[in-house]
Each structure stands twice: as C-alpha cells, then as structure tokens.
N, C-alpha and C positions, 0 to 999 in steps of 0.2 A: 292381602295384596290385590291390587286391581291392575290390570295390564291392558293397554289398547292403543289404538290409533286416534290421533285427535280429529282425523277427517271422517271417522266412522263411530260416533259415540251416540247416535239416535237412541239406541236401545238402553243405554246406560243413564240417560238424562232423567228418565221417570224414577230412578231407584237411587241415585247417588244423594248423599246428604248435601244441604244447601251450600255449605262451605267448600266442599270439593267441586261442586258444580261451578261455583263462582270462579274457582282457580282454573277449571278446565276452560272456561270462557275467557278468562284473562290469557290463558296460553294461545286459544285461537285467535285472539283479536290483536295480539302484539307483535310487532316486528322486532324480534330479537337480534336479527343481524346488525340492525343499525344501532342498537344499544350498546354502551361501553360495558364491559365486565364491572360488576359491583352488586350492591344490595338495593333493592326497590320495594318501597312499602306498598303493600295493597290494602291492608286493614291494620295500621299500627304494628305492634309487636305480636298480634294475634295471626296474621297472615302476611309473608314477605317472601320476595323472591330473590334468588342470588344467580346472577348470570355469570357463568364461568367458562374460560377456554382452558382445557386441560389436554395433556398428551396421554393416550391410553398406555398402560403398562401390563406387564405380564401378572397373571392372576396371583401367583406367589408373592409377588411384591406389594400387593393390596390387602390390608387388613380388613375382615368382615367387621361390620359396625351395625350398632342397633341405636335408637333413640327412644326416650319415654315421654318428653313433654311434647314434642313436636311430630305430626305425620310429614314425611317427605312425599312430595309430588315431584319425580325426576322426568323431565321433558328433553327429548333429542331434538336440537335445532339443525345441527349440521355434523355429518360424520356417523361412524358406527362404533358402538361399544357394547361389550358384554358386561351384564350385572349378574353376579352369583347371589342367589337368593335361597333362603331356606327359613322356616319358622324356628323360633328360639325355643329350644327344648330345656333349657336351664342347666344343660350338660355341658356347654361349650366352656372351654378354658379362657378366663379373662386375661387379656393382654394389658389393657388399661381402663380403668373406669373413671370417666369424666363426666357423669351424668349430671352431678350436682352443678359443676362449674360450666360445662359447655353442652349439655344435653346429648352427649355421645359415649358409648362404651364400644372398645375394641376388643375383638376376641383374636386368639392365635388361629384358630381354624372353626368351622362350623360342619356339624352332622347333616347329612342328606341334602347337600347343596346341588341346586340345578342352575342352568344358565339361561338368562333372558337376553335375547339379541335386541338392542336398540338401534333401529333405524330413524332416519329423519322423519319426525312426527309421531314416533312412539313415546308413550308415557307410561309410567308405573307409579302407583300410589303405594307407599310403604308404611304400614301401621306399627305401633311400638313394639309387637312380637315379631316383626319381619327383619330378620338380620339379612343385611346386603353388602355386596362387594362392588362398588361401582368403579368405572373407568377402566375396566379390563380391556386388553386388546382383542381384536379379531385378526388373525393372521399377523400383520406387524403394527408397530406403533402408529398412531395418526393423531392429528390435532382435531379435537371435537369441540363444538359449542353446545352447551346444554344449560337448562335452567332447573334450579331446585327450589321448589316453593315450599316453604314451611308453614304448617297449619297447627295452631295449638289445639291440642286435643280437648281441652275444656270448651272449646265453643262448638263441638260437634253435637 
C-alpha cells in the first residue's frame, strides 16, 4: 500500500513504477468534478478510471475486498471517507469469491485492520495482497466523489 496526497508527491515520483506515476499524473491533471460518473479509458483495458459518487456507510455494512488482476488507485475528489486496510494473511473467512469473473473477493472480516482517512486530494495505491474496506463513514453518512483507477498487474 502507498498512501499520499496528490499535492505532495515529489519524493514519490523518483521511485514509483511508470504505470503508477502515469496514473498519479492523470489524477493531478483531470477535472473530476466536471466529469460524469462512469468509466474512462486511460490505456485500454490495462489502465482505466471509474468516477463514482457514493454515500459513505457504517464500516460493519461494507465487506472487505481484495483484487488479484488489478491494482486499485483510489483518489478522493470531494468529501471524506474512511478506508479499512490490512495485509491479506490468508486466514480471512471468504464471503464471496468472484476473482475469476470480476476480479474481486469479499471477506466477512479481516485481521489487524487499520483505518486510513481520505480527505480531498488523498490517494491510496492498493496492491493484490492489500485487503480494503472503502466507503466507510466518518461521523455520519456523506456523499463523496472518488476515482478508482485500475492498473493491470501485468504491466508493472
């Protein structure tokens, strides 16, 4: 997992893989408030963005998830959310395995979960062994706009 603020990435630019750096630059240069929710191709099926508007929910209502084919780069455009995070221990009880169909596996719960607070401009890069629980509320429910960029692990 890599966590940061889009306005302060100078130290990261020297060490990030080219594909992730390309995504960070896309996030910096795009006006997501003027874009409609939907999917936007960046590099075909290898890199694409999903602009979404969601209402945050109680943590207990959100199932932890993991992906294997794609890396998630989640970016906060507007609003605040909490994302639960933990490394995948292999001991988490599987709720639903859709890796082959939709590149997502849901767990009932996760061990050693910590919370990341996403403010406007925050981003997190989640790798295949990073279990995450996005869209959790801070205080009360609120509408947020976020961008989820998918990067095919094969191009790293």
